[in-house]
C-alpha positions as CSV (number, residue, x, y, z in Angstrom):
1,M,6.0,-30.2,22.0
2,D,6.6,-27.7,24.8
3,V,4.8,-24.4,25.5
4,V,7.6,-22.4,23.8
5,H,7.2,-24.3,20.6
6,E,3.4,-24.1,20.8
7,A,3.6,-20.3,21.1
8,Q,6.0,-20.2,18.2
9,L,3.7,-22.3,16.0
10,A,0.7,-20.1,17.0
11,R,2.5,-16.9,16.0
12,L,3.8,-18.4,12.8
13,V,0.3,-19.6,11.5
14,F,-2.0,-17.1,13.1
15,A,0.0,-13.8,13.0
16,N,0.7,-14.2,9.3
17,R,-1.6,-13.8,6.3
18,W,0.6,-14.9,3.4
19,A,1.6,-18.4,2.4
20,A,3.0,-20.5,-0.4
21,L,0.3,-22.6,-1.9
22,A,1.2,-25.8,-3.6
23,T,-1.2,-27.5,-6.0
24,F,-1.1,-30.2,-8.6
25,N,-1.0,-29.1,-12.3
26,G,-1.7,-32.4,-14.1
27,G,0.5,-34.3,-11.7
28,I,3.2,-31.6,-11.7
29,P,3.7,-29.4,-8.6
30,H,2.7,-25.8,-9.0
31,S,3.4,-23.2,-6.3
32,S,2.3,-19.6,-5.8
33,Y,1.5,-17.2,-3.0
34,V,-1.9,-16.5,-1.5
35,A,-3.5,-14.6,1.4
36,Y,-5.2,-16.7,4.0
37,V,-7.5,-16.2,7.0
38,P,-8.2,-18.6,9.8
39,D,-11.9,-19.2,10.2
40,G,-11.7,-20.0,13.9
41,E,-13.2,-23.4,13.4
42,G,-10.2,-25.4,12.3
43,A,-9.9,-24.3,8.7
44,L,-8.3,-21.6,6.6
45,L,-10.1,-19.4,4.1
46,V,-8.5,-18.5,0.7
47,H,-10.2,-16.1,-1.8
48,I,-8.6,-16.4,-5.3
49,S,-9.5,-15.7,-8.9
50,R,-10.5,-18.4,-11.4
51,L,-8.0,-16.7,-13.8
52,A,-5.1,-18.0,-11.7
53,K,-3.5,-21.4,-12.4
54,H,-3.7,-22.4,-8.8
55,T,-7.4,-21.9,-8.7
56,T,-7.9,-24.1,-11.8
57,N,-5.7,-26.7,-10.2
58,L,-7.7,-26.7,-6.9
59,L,-10.9,-27.1,-8.8
60,K,-9.5,-30.2,-10.6
61,N,-7.7,-31.7,-7.6
62,P,-8.9,-30.4,-4.2
63,Q,-5.7,-31.4,-2.3
64,A,-3.1,-28.7,-1.5
65,S,-0.5,-27.6,0.9
66,L,0.2,-24.2,2.4
67,S,3.7,-23.4,3.7
68,I,4.5,-20.5,6.0
69,S,8.0,-19.5,7.2
70,E,9.6,-17.0,9.5
71,P,11.2,-14.2,7.3
72,D,14.8,-14.6,6.4
73,T,16.5,-11.5,7.6
74,G,19.9,-12.6,6.2
75,G,21.4,-12.8,9.7
76,E,21.5,-16.5,10.4
77,D,21.4,-19.8,8.7
78,P,18.0,-20.1,7.0
79,Q,17.8,-23.8,8.1
80,T,17.1,-22.5,11.6
81,L,14.0,-20.6,10.6
82,A,10.7,-21.9,11.9
83,R,8.3,-23.1,9.2
84,V,5.1,-25.0,8.9
85,S,3.5,-27.0,6.1
86,L,-0.3,-27.5,6.3
87,Q,-1.7,-30.4,4.2
88,A,-5.4,-29.8,3.4
89,G,-8.4,-31.0,1.6
90,V,-10.0,-28.0,-0.1
91,T,-13.7,-27.2,-0.8
92,V,-15.4,-24.3,-2.5
93,I,-17.8,-22.3,-0.4
94,E,-20.6,-21.6,-2.9
95,R,-22.0,-18.1,-2.9
96,E,-25.5,-19.5,-2.4
97,A,-24.4,-21.5,0.7
98,D,-25.4,-20.3,4.2
99,A,-21.7,-20.4,5.3
100,Y,-20.6,-18.1,2.5
101,Q,-21.6,-14.8,4.1
102,T,-20.0,-15.7,7.5
103,A,-16.8,-16.8,5.8
104,R,-16.8,-13.7,3.6
105,D,-17.2,-11.5,6.6
106,Q,-14.3,-13.2,8.4
107,Y,-12.1,-12.8,5.4
108,V,-12.9,-9.1,5.0
109,Q,-12.5,-8.4,8.7
110,A,-9.0,-9.8,8.6
111,L,-8.1,-8.4,5.1
112,P,-10.3,-5.3,4.6
113,D,-8.7,-4.5,1.2
114,A,-10.2,-7.7,-0.2
115,Q,-13.7,-6.3,0.1
116,Q,-13.9,-5.2,-3.5
117,L,-12.7,-8.6,-4.8
118,F,-15.9,-10.2,-3.5
119,S,-17.8,-8.3,-6.1
120,F,-15.8,-10.0,-8.9
121,A,-17.6,-13.0,-10.4
122,D,-14.3,-14.9,-11.1
123,F,-13.2,-15.0,-7.5
124,V,-13.8,-18.2,-5.5
125,L,-13.8,-18.6,-1.7
126,F,-12.1,-21.9,-0.6
127,K,-12.1,-23.6,2.7
128,F,-8.8,-25.4,3.5
129,R,-9.6,-28.2,5.9
130,I,-6.2,-29.0,7.5
131,E,-5.5,-32.7,7.6
132,E,-1.9,-32.6,8.9
133,V,0.5,-30.0,10.3
134,R,4.3,-30.4,9.8
135,F,6.0,-27.9,12.0
136,V,9.8,-27.3,12.0
137,A,10.7,-25.1,14.9
138,G,14.3,-24.8,13.8
139,F,17.2,-27.1,13.2
140,G,16.6,-30.5,14.8
141,A,13.1,-29.6,16.3
142,S,10.2,-30.9,14.2
143,F,6.7,-32.1,14.9
144,T,3.8,-33.7,13.0
145,L,0.5,-32.5,14.5
146,S,-3.2,-32.7,13.8
147,A,-5.4,-29.8,12.9
148,A,-7.1,-30.1,16.3
149,T,-3.7,-29.5,18.0
150,L,-3.0,-26.5,15.8
151,W,-6.3,-24.9,16.8
152,R,-5.9,-25.8,20.5
153,V,-2.5,-24.1,20.3
154,G,-4.1,-21.0,18.7
155,V,-6.8,-20.8,21.3
156,E,-4.4,-21.3,24.2
157,N,-2.1,-18.5,22.8
158,S,-5.2,-16.2,22.5
159,V,-5.0,-15.7,18.8
160,F,-8.8,-16.0,18.5
161,S,-9.7,-13.5,21.2
């Protein structure tokens, strides 16, 4: 992957906050949309309600995928849009855990309007530990990468500064 594709990947993942979340619902795929925040350590944070089906699914089967795409402006063939699929193992960050406050602060710093949601008892903070990155930079340009490569690309493109 060249530096142009690396910059494109960094912008796609780290300049966005909204992704399609795919979970398993008793063996049947279920997708929805969620906000996410990079934690700067190789994972993504997602804060969602236990009332949502995707949360129930994650608590039963902690494997998921987040998909992010360039917006379709209607001008060109959507097959040429850059997109990425992040396969992840998911864990709950318990409110009592030492890491909870740090993760909460990171999330609220990136998404200030989420502040009030942390006072709701039904919301759960998840850590998405990325296991594989599948990046399609446009038609005919695709790459399978590790989470470490994704984070290196983020650092080298100054998204964590």
